N, C-alpha and C positions, 0 to 999 in steps of 0.2 A: 550433264553439263560439266565441263572441266572445272575443277576447283581453282578459283582464282588465286587463293592464298598459297597454292603450291608453286605457282610460277608467274604470278602477275607482277612481281617486281620487274620481270623482264618485259612483260606485255604492256605495261602502262604507257610507255613511250609511244607505242603504236596507236594508242587510243586518244592522244592529244590532237585536237582539231585546230587549236589556235593558241599561241602563247606570246606574251610580251612582258614588259617589266612591271605591269600592273596586275595581270590576271592570266589564268590559263583556262581553256575550255576543253573538257574531256567528254568523250563518248562512253558513258558508264555502262559496263556490261550488266545484265540482269544477274542477281545473286550476290551482289556485293553491297554492303551498307555504305552510305556516305560518310558516316562518323562511327567511331568505335561503339560497339554495343555489347550485350551480355554474352554473346557467343565467343568473344575473345579473338575472333578472326580479324585479320588486318582489313581496315576499311579503305575506301577510296582515298580519303585524305591522308591516311598513313602511307599508302603506296605512292601518292603524288609527292609527299614530303621527302620520301626516300629518293624519288626521281629528281626533284628540284634541289634537294639538300637545303631546304629552308622551310620555315613555318608558313603554313597556308591557313586561309580563313574560309569557312563555309558561307556562301551567300544565299543559298536556297537548297531545297532537298528533293530527292526522289526516293520513293519506297524501294526497299531491297529488291523485290522481284521485277522492278521496272527498269528498262534500259533507256539510254539517251543522254542528251546534252546536259552538262553540269558546269557551272562557272565557279572557280575557286579564286579567291583574291590572294595577292602576294603580300599585302600589307594591310594594316588595320584601317587606314584612311580609305583605301579602295573598297574594302569590305563595307565600311559605313556608307559610302556613296552608292554602292550597288544595292545594299539592303534598303536604302531609302527609295531607290527606284522600284524595287519589288513591293514595298509597303504602299507606295503611291500609285500602284498599278500602271507604271510606266514601262514595264517589261512585257513584251508580247511573247507568249509561249504557245506553240502549236504542237499538239500530240497526235499520234496515230493509234487507233485501237482496233483490234479485230474481235468481232462478236459473233456468236452463233445465231442469236435472234436479233434481226435488224429492228430498229425503231419503226413505229408505225408510219412516221413521217420521215421523208428522206433528208429533211433539213429543219432545224429548229433551235430554240433556246430552252434550256432547262433551268428552272429555279426551284430550289428546295431550302429548307432550314435544316441544318445538320447539328447533331450533338455528338460529341466525342466521348467514348467510354475509355478512359485511360487504362484501366485494368485489363480490358480485352484488346486494347490497341485497335479499336474499330469505331467507325462512325456510323450513325444511324440517322435516317430521315425522320423529322418530326413534322407534324401537321401544324404546329403552332409556333409563332414567333415569341419566344421567351428570352429572358436575359441570359440563359445558358446556351441558347442556340445561336448559330451563325448562318447568315444568308450565303448560299452558294449558287453561283451562276456560271453557265458555260454555253457556248454555241457549238453545234455539231453539224456535220454533213456526211451523208453516206456517199463516198467517192468511188467505190468499186465493190463488186460482188463476185463470189465464186458460187459453186453449187451449194456449198454448205455454210459459208461465212460471208460477213460483210466487213468492209474496211471503212472506218469512220475517221474523219479529220475533226479535231477538237481544238477550240480556242478557249482558254480559260479567261474568265472575266474576274473571278475571285480566286483566291488560293487557299483552300481548306484541306484539312487532314483527309487523305484518301478520297478527295472530292470526285474525281472522274470515276473512280471505281464504284463508289456508293451511288452516285447519281445515275449512271448507266444501269446499275442493278435495280434501282428504284423504278425504272421504266421497263423492266423485263429484258434488258440487254446486257447481262453481265459479260465482262471481258473474258475471252478464252483463257482458261487455266486459273482463273481467280475464284477458287473454291470458297474463300473467305467471304466473298460477296455474291455467291449464288451459282457459280459455274458448276456443272455436273461433275466434272473431273479436272484434276490438276494436270499441268504439263510435267513431263518426266523430270525436267531439270528445275522444277519449282519456280520457273519464271511465269510471268503473265504476259499476254500479248498487248502490252501498253508500252509505247515508245515515245519519249520526249524528243520530237523530231527537229523542231526549230526554236531558236530563241533570238530575240532582237532587243537590244538595249543600247545605252549610250556610254561611250568610253568615259570613265570618271574624270579624266584630265582634259582630253581634247574635245569632248562632247560629240565626237564622230559616232554616227550610227553603226553599230556592229550587228551583223546578222550571221548566224552560224547554223548549219544543218548537220545533224548526226546521221551517218549511214545506218541503214536498217540492220538488225541482227542477222547472223547467218542461220537461217531457219527456213525450211521448205515453204511454209505458209507466207512468211514475210517476202521470200524470194518470188513467190507467185504474184503477190500484189505490187512488188517494186516497179515493174514496167508500167503500171497504171499511174505512177507518179512521175513528175518531172525531176528525178533525182539521179538518174544514171547517165 
């Protein structure tokens, strides 16, 4: 995978899906962190601030190896309003995941209790509901299959650390490339085949319903599954 930090100052403009005076929506490439981290590489918000020439605010997060739609606020008031929507489960988020082992049921709801290990930056499934655990819930549906892989559409009900990754792993369907959660081998570019596809929220000022879809990554497997979806 091309290193974003070598030339992404130029690329970031092409990744913007929607912009106005309150927020911008970006199709984050896999391999870039939303915020600065210990690697010292420029983050998505760094590059977006270079592009907009103004301070921006994070409203939600995607893991570094995950691609897809991200909303950045242009002022603290917008950030607070969007954060409230996220916290109150008023934002609809739809993901796509490619897995080697399909779930036993083509459609279902997954519920687990998760506990986060900060040191390992990893979440684990717990059998018990304890004060340290958080309930995680999602809905999934197998929407297409190839000879070797299955494409899942996922709707998050809660928003937990690495939630989709750990819950799919817990049912024996780790995401392609996600060695952290049980995939046999990683992808060459260190991405995983998890894409934040759609997001729906309300404009913090006008209350208009906003829905944005992020194009799939340029990858042979994603390109194979793309015609199965109403996105082209």
